[in-house]
Each structure stands twice: as C-alpha cells, then as structure tokens.
ROSE-4610 file (N, C-alpha, C; in Angstrom, 1 decimal, always signed):
// ROSE-4610
residu = [M/M/M/R/R/R/R/R/R/Y/Y/Y/L/L/L/G/G/G/V/V/V/L/L/L/N/N/N/W/W/W/L/L/L/L/L/L/V/V/V/G/G/G/L/L/L/A/A/A/A/A/A/T/T/T/T/T/T/L/L/L/V/V/V/L/L/L/V/V/V/A/A/A/S/S/S/D/D/D/F/F/F/V/V/V/L/L/L/A/A/A/R/R/R/A/A/A/N/N/N/R/R/R/S/S/S/L/L/L/Q/Q/Q/A/A/A/E/E/E/I/I/I/G/G/G/Q/Q/Q/R/R/R/E/E/E/Q/Q/Q/F/F/F/I/I/I/A/A/A/E/E/E/G/G/G/V/V/V/R/R/R/L/L/L/G/G/G/R/R/R/V/V/V/R/R/R/E/E/E/A/A/A/L/L/L/I/I/I/K/K/K/D/D/D/I/I/I/A/A/A/D/D/D/A/A/A/V/V/V/V/V/V/S/S/S/S/S/S/N/N/N/D/D/D/S/S/S/R/R/R/L/L/L/R/R/R/D/D/D/L/L/L/L/L/L/A/A/A/R/R/R/Q/Q/Q/G/G/G/I/I/I/S/S/S/I/I/I/G/G/G/S/S/S/P/P/P/P/P/P/A/A/A/A/A/A/P/P/P/A/A/A/G/G/G/S/S/S/P/P/P]
num = [1/1/1/2/2/2/3/3/3/4/4/4/5/5/5/6/6/6/7/7/7/8/8/8/9/9/9/10/10/10/11/11/11/12/12/12/13/13/13/14/14/14/15/15/15/16/16/16/17/17/17/18/18/18/19/19/19/20/20/20/21/21/21/22/22/22/23/23/23/24/24/24/25/25/25/26/26/26/27/27/27/28/28/28/29/29/29/30/30/30/31/31/31/32/32/32/33/33/33/34/34/34/35/35/35/36/36/36/37/37/37/38/38/38/39/39/39/40/40/40/41/41/41/42/42/42/43/43/43/44/44/44/45/45/45/46/46/46/47/47/47/48/48/48/49/49/49/50/50/50/51/51/51/52/52/52/53/53/53/54/54/54/55/55/55/56/56/56/57/57/57/58/58/58/59/59/59/60/60/60/61/61/61/62/62/62/63/63/63/64/64/64/65/65/65/66/66/66/67/67/67/68/68/68/69/69/69/70/70/70/71/71/71/72/72/72/73/73/73/74/74/74/75/75/75/76/76/76/77/77/77/78/78/78/79/79/79/80/80/80/81/81/81/82/82/82/83/83/83/84/84/84/85/85/85/86/86/86/87/87/87/88/88/88/89/89/89/90/90/90/91/91/91/92/92/92/93/93/93/94/94/94/95/95/95/96/96/96/97/97/97/98/98/98]
x = [+58.1/+57.8/+57.3/+57.8/+57.3/+55.8/+55.5/+54.2/+53.2/+53.7/+52.9/+52.7/+53.7/+53.5/+52.6/+52.6/+51.7/+50.3/+50.0/+48.7/+48.2/+49.1/+48.8/+48.5/+49.2/+49.0/+47.6/+47.3/+45.9/+44.8/+45.1/+44.1/+43.8/+44.9/+44.8/+44.1/+44.4/+43.8/+42.3/+41.9/+40.5/+39.8/+40.4/+39.8/+39.6/+40.6/+40.5/+39.4/+39.2/+38.2/+36.8/+36.7/+35.5/+35.1/+36.1/+35.9/+35.3/+35.9/+35.4/+34.0/+33.7/+32.3/+31.3/+31.7/+30.9/+30.7/+31.7/+31.6/+30.7/+30.8/+30.0/+28.5/+28.3/+26.9/+26.3/+27.1/+26.7/+26.3/+27.0/+26.7/+25.4/+25.2/+23.9/+22.7/+22.9/+21.8/+21.5/+22.5/+22.2/+21.5/+21.8/+21.2/+19.7/+19.5/+18.1/+17.3/+18.0/+17.3/+16.8/+17.7/+17.3/+16.1/+16.1/+15.0/+13.7/+13.8/+12.6/+12.1/+13.1/+12.7/+12.0/+12.4/+11.8/+10.4/+10.2/+8.9/+8.0/+8.5/+7.7/+7.3/+8.2/+7.9/+6.8/+6.8/+5.7/+4.4/+4.4/+3.2/+2.6/+3.5/+3.1/+2.4/+3.0/+2.5/+1.1/+0.9/-0.3/-1.4/-1.0/-2.0/-2.4/-1.4/-1.7/-2.6/-2.4/-3.2/-4.6/-4.7/-6.0/-6.8/-6.2/-6.9/-7.3/-6.4/-6.8/-8.0/-7.9/-9.0/-10.3/-10.2/-11.4/-12.1/-11.3/-11.9/-12.5/-11.9/-12.4/-13.7/-13.7/-14.9/-16.1/-15.8/-16.8/-17.4/-16.5/-17.0/-17.8/-17.4/-18.1/-19.5/-19.6/-20.9/-21.8/-21.2/-22.0/-22.5/-21.7/-22.2/-23.3/-23.1/-24.1/-25.4/-25.3/-26.4/-27.1/-26.4/-27.0/-27.7/-27.2/-27.8/-29.1/-29.1/-30.3/-31.4/-31.0/-32.0/-32.5/-31.7/-32.1/-32.9/-32.6/-33.3/-34.2/-34.2/-35.0/-34.8/-33.5/-33.1/-33.1/-34.0/-34.2/-33.0/-32.4/-31.3/-30.1/-29.8/-28.7/-29.0/-30.2/-30.6/-30.4/-30.7/-30.5/-29.0/-28.2/-26.8/-26.2/-26.6/-26.1/-26.6/-27.9/-28.5/-27.7/-27.3/-26.5/-25.2/-24.7/-23.4/-23.6/-24.9/-25.2/-25.3/-25.6/-25.7/-27.2/-27.8/-29.2/-29.4/-30.3/-30.5/-32.0/-32.2/-33.6/-34.3/-35.6/-36.4/-36.0/-36.2/-36.0/-36.9/-36.5/-37.4/-38.6/-39.7/-41.0/-41.0/-41.7/-41.8/-42.7/-42.4/-43.2/-44.6/-45.6/-47.0/-47.4/-46.8/-47.1/-46.4/-45.5/-44.7/-45.5/-45.3/-46.0/-45.6]
y = [-30.0/-28.8/-27.7/-27.6/-26.6/-26.8/-28.1/-28.4/-28.1/-28.3/-27.9/-26.4/-25.6/-24.2/-23.7/-24.4/-24.1/-24.3/-25.5/-25.8/-24.8/-24.5/-23.6/-22.2/-21.8/-20.5/-20.5/-21.5/-21.5/-21.6/-22.3/-22.4/-21.0/-20.2/-18.9/-17.9/-18.1/-17.2/-17.6/-18.8/-19.2/-18.7/-18.7/-18.2/-16.7/-16.0/-14.6/-14.2/-15.0/-14.8/-15.0/-16.1/-16.4/-15.2/-14.7/-13.6/-12.4/-12.1/-10.9/-11.2/-12.4/-12.7/-12.5/-13.0/-12.9/-11.4/-10.6/-9.2/-8.5/-8.8/-8.2/-8.6/-9.9/-10.3/-9.7/-9.5/-8.9/-7.4/-6.8/-5.4/-5.3/-6.2/-6.3/-6.6/-7.6/-7.9/-6.8/-6.2/-5.1/-3.9/-3.7/-2.6/-3.0/-4.2/-4.7/-4.7/-5.0/-5.0/-3.5/-2.6/-1.2/-0.8/-1.2/-0.9/-1.5/-2.8/-3.4/-2.7/-2.3/-1.6/-0.3/+0.4/+1.6/+1.4/+0.3/+0.0/-0.4/-1.2/-1.6/-0.4/+0.6/+1.8/+2.6/+2.6/+3.3/+2.6/+1.3/+0.5/+0.7/+0.7/+1.0/+2.3/+3.3/+4.7/+4.7/+4.0/+4.0/+3.3/+2.2/+1.6/+2.5/+3.1/+4.0/+5.2/+5.7/+6.8/+6.3/+5.0/+4.5/+4.3/+3.9/+3.7/+5.1/+6.1/+7.4/+8.0/+7.8/+8.3/+7.6/+6.3/+5.5/+6.1/+6.5/+7.2/+8.5/+9.3/+10.5/+10.3/+9.3/+8.9/+8.6/+7.7/+7.3/+8.5/+9.4/+10.6/+11.5/+11.7/+12.5/+11.9/+10.5/+9.9/+10.1/+9.9/+10.1/+11.5/+12.5/+13.9/+14.2/+13.6/+13.8/+13.1/+11.8/+11.1/+11.9/+12.5/+13.3/+14.5/+15.1/+16.2/+15.8/+14.6/+14.0/+13.8/+13.2/+12.9/+14.2/+15.2/+16.4/+17.3/+17.4/+18.3/+17.6/+16.2/+15.5/+15.9/+16.1/+16.6/+15.4/+15.4/+14.3/+14.3/+15.4/+15.4/+14.7/+15.0/+14.4/+12.9/+12.5/+11.1/+10.4/+11.0/+10.5/+10.3/+11.3/+11.2/+10.0/+9.8/+8.6/+7.4/+7.4/+6.1/+5.8/+6.8/+6.5/+5.8/+6.1/+5.5/+4.2/+3.7/+2.5/+2.6/+3.8/+4.0/+4.3/+3.5/+3.8/+4.3/+5.2/+5.7/+5.5/+5.0/+4.7/+6.1/+6.0/+7.2/+7.7/+9.0/+9.5/+8.8/+8.6/+7.9/+8.8/+8.1/+8.8/+9.2/+10.3/+10.8/+9.9/+9.7/+8.8/+9.4/+8.5/+8.8/+9.8/+9.8/+10.7/+12.0/+12.3/+13.5/+14.6/+15.9/+17.1/+17.5]
z = [-8.2/-7.5/-8.4/-9.6/-10.5/-10.9/-11.1/-11.4/-10.2/-9.0/-7.8/-7.8/-8.1/-8.1/-9.2/-10.4/-11.5/-11.1/-10.5/-10.0/-9.0/-8.0/-7.0/-7.6/-8.6/-9.2/-9.9/-10.6/-11.2/-10.2/-9.1/-8.0/-7.4/-7.2/-6.7/-7.7/-8.9/-10.0/-10.0/-9.9/-9.9/-8.7/-7.5/-6.3/-6.4/-7.0/-7.2/-8.2/-9.2/-10.2/-9.5/-8.7/-8.0/-7.1/-6.4/-5.5/-6.3/-7.4/-8.2/-8.7/-9.1/-9.5/-8.3/-7.1/-6.0/-5.6/-5.6/-5.3/-6.3/-7.6/-8.6/-8.4/-8.1/-7.9/-6.6/-5.6/-4.4/-4.7/-5.5/-5.9/-6.6/-7.6/-8.3/-7.4/-6.6/-5.7/-4.7/-4.2/-3.2/-3.9/-5.2/-5.9/-6.2/-6.6/-6.8/-5.5/-4.4/-3.1/-2.7/-3.0/-2.7/-3.6/-4.8/-5.7/-5.2/-4.8/-4.2/-2.9/-2.1/-0.8/-1.1/-2.2/-2.5/-3.0/-3.8/-4.3/-3.2/-2.2/-1.1/-0.2/-0.1/+0.6/+0.0/-1.4/-2.1/-1.9/-1.9/-1.7/-0.3/+0.7/+2.0/+2.2/+1.5/+1.6/+0.9/-0.2/-0.9/+0.0/+0.6/+1.5/+2.7/+3.3/+4.4/+4.0/+2.8/+2.3/+2.0/+1.5/+1.2/+2.5/+3.6/+4.8/+5.3/+5.2/+5.7/+4.8/+3.5/+2.7/+2.9/+3.3/+3.6/+4.8/+5.8/+7.0/+6.7/+5.8/+5.3/+4.6/+3.7/+3.0/+3.9/+4.9/+5.8/+6.6/+7.0/+7.7/+6.8/+5.6/+4.6/+4.4/+4.2/+4.0/+5.2/+6.4/+7.6/+7.7/+7.4/+7.4/+6.4/+5.2/+4.2/+4.6/+5.2/+5.7/+6.8/+7.7/+8.7/+8.1/+7.1/+6.5/+5.8/+5.2/+4.5/+5.6/+6.7/+7.7/+8.4/+8.6/+9.3/+8.4/+7.1/+6.2/+5.2/+5.2/+4.3/+2.8/+2.5/+1.1/+0.2/-0.8/-1.7/-2.7/-3.0/-4.0/-3.3/-2.1/-1.4/-1.2/-0.9/-0.8/-2.1/-3.2/-4.6/-4.9/-4.5/-4.7/-3.9/-2.7/-2.0/-2.6/-3.0/-3.6/-4.9/-5.7/-6.9/-6.6/-5.4/-4.9/-4.2/-4.1/-3.5/-2.0/-1.5/+0.0/+0.2/+1.0/+1.3/+2.8/+2.9/+4.3/+4.6/+5.8/+6.2/+6.5/+6.6/+6.9/+8.3/+8.5/+9.8/+10.8/+12.1/+13.0/+13.3/+13.4/+13.6/+15.1/+15.3/+16.7/+17.5/+18.7/+19.6/+19.7/+19.8/+19.8/+20.9/+22.0/+23.1/+23.1/+22.2/+22.2/+21.6/+22.1/+21.6/+20.3]
C-alpha cells in the first residue's frame, strides 16, 4: 500500500509539473500571438495606405496629363516622360469644324 501511495504521489507531482509547463507555454505562445497580430495589423495598414496613395497618384497623373493636353506644356510632358508616362498628342480638330 505504501508503494502504491508513493507511485501515486510521484504521478500527481508529474501531472502538476506538466500542468505548469503547459501554462507557461500557453503564456509564451499567447504573447507571441499578440506580437504577430500587431505586425499583421501594421502590414494591413501599410497595404491600405498603398492602395489609397495609388489612387491619389493616378488622379494626380490624370490631372497633370489633362493640363499637358489643354496647355500643350512641354515641361509637364517631359516630367511625365521621365516617369515613364507617355501622353498622345491632343486630338486634331475635325476637318469641317470652324
């Protein structure tokens, strides 16, 4: 009977130690998870800002291109060309127009 109680005692100590290890590992993993979630949030924000800035860039390029076409400004056309953006010549007036 004593031997049985000794084995049971060591079994319970082992289970308690295992529980402590599991609690500690859960704490570490939860902390790492929060860190990863924060990093993911920052990346999502960066992507969202990139999309928004892309729209602003497109609108700005369109406005500059409209200004080039309406004023035939060679400096603005050169600026866009240096950025790899080409603009066709303004459409010619129809033959029968005054």
